[in-house]
N, C-alpha and C positions, 0 to 999 in steps of 0.2 A: 504494500500500500504506500503511495507516495503523495505528499501534499506540498504544493508550492504555488507561487503566484502572488501578485500584489494587487491591491485595489479592489473595489466593488465587493462582491460576495464570494466567500469560499465555502465549500461543503466540508465540514468536519465530520468524519465518519468514525463511530465507535463500534468496533466489531468484536464479537466474542464467539469462540467455538464451544465454550462451556455453557450449558443451560443454567448453571448456578449463578452466573454473573447477572447484575441488575438489568442489563439490556443486551439482547442478542445483536441488534443492529439499530443504530439511531443516526440518521443524517440530520445535521443541524446547520442552518445558515448562520454565519457570524460575520461581523464586520471586520475587515482587514485594515481599514483606514483609508487614507486618501489615495488617489492615483487613478490612472486610466487603464491599468492592466486588468486582466481577467483571471481570477482565481480558478484553479481547476483541480479536480481529484481524479486519480487514475487507479484502477484496479484491474489486473490482468490486461485484457485487450480493450476494455471499455473506458471511455473518458467522458465525464459529465462536466459540462460547463454551464454556469448559471450567473445571471444578474437578477434583476427583478422580472426578467422574462422567463417563459417556460424553458425547460431544459433542452439543450442540444446534446445528443448522445453520439459520440464519435468512437468508432471501433474499426476493426479490420475491414469491415464491409461498407464503410461510408458513414455518413452522418444522418441521424434521424431527429426530427423535431417532435418532442412530446408536448403537444400544443395546449393541453388542457390544465396543467398545474404548474405553479412555480414552486421553487424550493421553500420559500418562506411560507407559502400557503400550506404546503404539505406538513412542514414542521409545526406550524400553528395548530393544525388539525390534530396532529399526534399528541401534542402537549395537552390540548383540551380533552382528547379521548382518554389519555392516561389519568388526568386529574379527575375527571368524572367517574372513571372506573374505581378510583379510590375514595370517591365521595368527598373530595376536598373542594371547598369553595375557592373561588378565585382569590378572595382576600386571604384565606389560609395559606395558599401556595405562595402568594406575594410575601406574606410575613416570614415564611420559612426560608425563602430564597433571598430575602432582604431587598425587595424591590417594591415599587408601588403597584396598586391594583390596576392602574391604567396601563402600566407597562406590560403586565401579564395579558391584559385585554388586547394590547397591540400585537403581542406575540401570537396569541391564539387566532386573531383575525387575519394574520399574515401581513399586517401593515408595517411591522418592524422586525428586523432580524434579531436573533439572539446573539449577544456578544459572547466571546469565548469564556469570559470569567464566570458566566452563569451556567455553562454547560454541565460541569461536574455536579453542581448543586442540584440541577434539575434531574440528572440521572440518579443522584442519591435519594431524592425525594419521591420521584415517580417510578412506578414499575411499568415498563413498556412490554406490551404483549408480544409473544414469539412471532405471531403472524405479521408483525411489522415488516418482516423481510418480504413477504408476499406483496404487501401494499407498496413497498418501495419499487419492486420489480414492475408491478402493474401500473402504478401511477407515475413514477418518474422515468422508468425505462420504456415501457410499452405505451404509456399515455392513456391507459384504459382506466378511467376514473369513475367509480360508482358514485352517484350522489350520496351525500352523507346519510340522508334519511333511508335510502335503499340499503346501504350497507348495514345500518343499525337494525333494520327490519329483518334482513336475511340472517343476521346473527341471532336475533330473538327467535326466529322461526326454527332454527337448528336446535335451540335449547328448549323449545316449548314442549310441555306435556299435554297441552290441549290448545286448539285454535278455534276461534269463533268468527265466522265470516258472514257479512251481510252484503248482498249485491243486488243492484237494481237495473244494471245495464248489460253487463257481460257475465258469462260463467266465470266463477272464481278461477284464478290462475292454476291452482293445484288440481282442478277438475276438468281442464281443457284437454281434448284430444289433439293430436299433432296438426290435423287439417284446420281445426278451429284456431288453434294457437298461432299457426303460420299466418292466418289472415289478419291478426291483430299485432303481430310483431314485425320489426323492421329488418331482422337479419337471422341467418341460420344459426349463428352463435347464440343469439338470445333464445331461440327455440330449443337448442340443445341444453342450455342452462335451465330453462323452465321445466323441461321434461326430467332433468336430473333432480331438481327440487321435488317434483311431483313423485318420482320413484321413491325418494327418501321419506316423504311425508306419508304416502299411502301404504308404506310397508306395514302390514298388520302386526308383525311381530315386534317391531321396534319404533314405528312411527307414533306421533301423537294422535289423540282423538280430534277429529275435525268435525265441528258442528257448523253446517252451512245453511243459511237461510237466503233464498233468492226470490225475487219477484217473478211471477209467471211470464211476464213480458220478455224475460231473458230467454225463455224457451222458444218464443215466437219471433224474436228479432233475427233477421237474416244476416248472418255473419259468415262470409265465405261461400255462399250459395247453398242450394238445397242439399247437395251431397254431403258437404261439410257439416251442415246442421243435422242431417240424419245420423252421421257417424258420431257427432258430438252427443246427441241425446242417447244413443246406444251406449256410449262410454259413460255418460252420466248415470244411466240406469245400473251399469255394472258397479260403478263407485258406490251408489246408494245401497247396494247389497253388502258392502263390506262392513265388518263389525266395528271398525274404527271411524266410519263416516256416518254421521247423522244428518241427513239431507231433508230439508223442509222447503216446500214451495208456498209462497204467499199468493193465493188466487187473485186474479185480476179484479174481481168485485170488491176485494178488501180495499179500503181507502187509506190504510195506514202508510203504505209505501209512497203515496203521492205527497205526504207531508214531510218526507225526508228522503232525498234522492242521492245522498252522498254515501258511497260504499265505505265500509270500514272493516277492520279486522282487529281482534284482540288475541294476544298470546299470553297464556299462563306459563311462566317460566318454571324451570325445575326448582327454583328457590321459593316459588309460591307467589312471586311478584307478577303483576300484570303490566304489559306494554301494549299500546294500541297504535294502529296505523290508519290514517284516513287518506283517501285518494282524491287529489285535485285535478283540475284540467291540465296543468303543466307539471306539477310535481306533487309528491306526497308529503305527509307530515307525521312525525313520530310523537305520540302523546304518552307521557310518563306520570303526569300529575294524578294522584289517586282520585281526586274529586271529579276530574274530567273523565277518567276511565269508568268511574261509577255511573256517570250519566249515560255513557255508551252501553254499559251493561244493562241498565234499566230499559233503554231503547231496544236493545237486542231481545230482551225478554218479552217486550210488547210485540215485536215483529214475529217472534217465534210462537207467541200465544195466538196470533191471527193466522198463522200458517197451517197448512194441512199436516196431518200426521204422516209419519214416515211411509207407511203403506199406501196412503192416498197420494202422497207426493210421487212415489214410484210409479203408481198407476197413471198419473197425469203425464209424467215424463215419457212413459212408453207410448201412451196414446198420441201425444204430440209428435213423438218421433215417427210414428206411422204416417202421420199427416205430411211430414216432410218427405216421405218416400213416394208420395203420390205424384 
């Protein structure tokens, strides 16, 4: 590992091959002082260069622009992630590292780089997750950045003992057949990832219990054409017969879905804590406040109370599926 260069921002990398050390890998942006030079970090055949712009990755096969994330933004997100994982307030971290609240806020937002004198203090206070290595490769090297809300939800989904889903527009992600999913996704990679999530969640021996409530209009909305809808409803019927899937359809004549059209999911984690996710037109939102989750729980119970029983829901799914075959 070699570190050199003057001016602008330099990546300081702390790497450990031992799982016992406080951080497996942490890339931090720090100020090198004045000057026009460009700091750079080199490991093996890959070289990362960075200012306030997204990374340029230079190796034996040329240069790639990782256009979606800057070093400072990545570091800020990792500091916040580690702080929240330890349930430290921003003020508590600031007090421990001997800086102001506003400086910690500037680090976490990516507005300001972390100076070298604070790096060891941060590593000493915060425990960085082992999968930071994966995120560094995906976000800084490959430029494949999951929105923060999406990454948090996927982590919650993996740890869930039960999932509670309410849908008014589309079939829940985890219950979509490939043809239906392909119609709503933008790439083959996204389809592969969704089907892998589905395989993990629907595994009856190891997956969580999925309680899904959806409006009847979802069964009748044309997504991908008649053949895709026919396959989707056949697959939905198969899922509804699984022991770990409790599927309920809210009939069209029920008025309750018209009063709330935003899909949401609730995950009960292995710790017993609940995390919720609501879907917006552009992005999603993670909800962790107990009082807000309690409201979603009450709404879910109301929707489920107005829905058909499992056997009636299965009958409706099969009957509607036959109509798509005509």
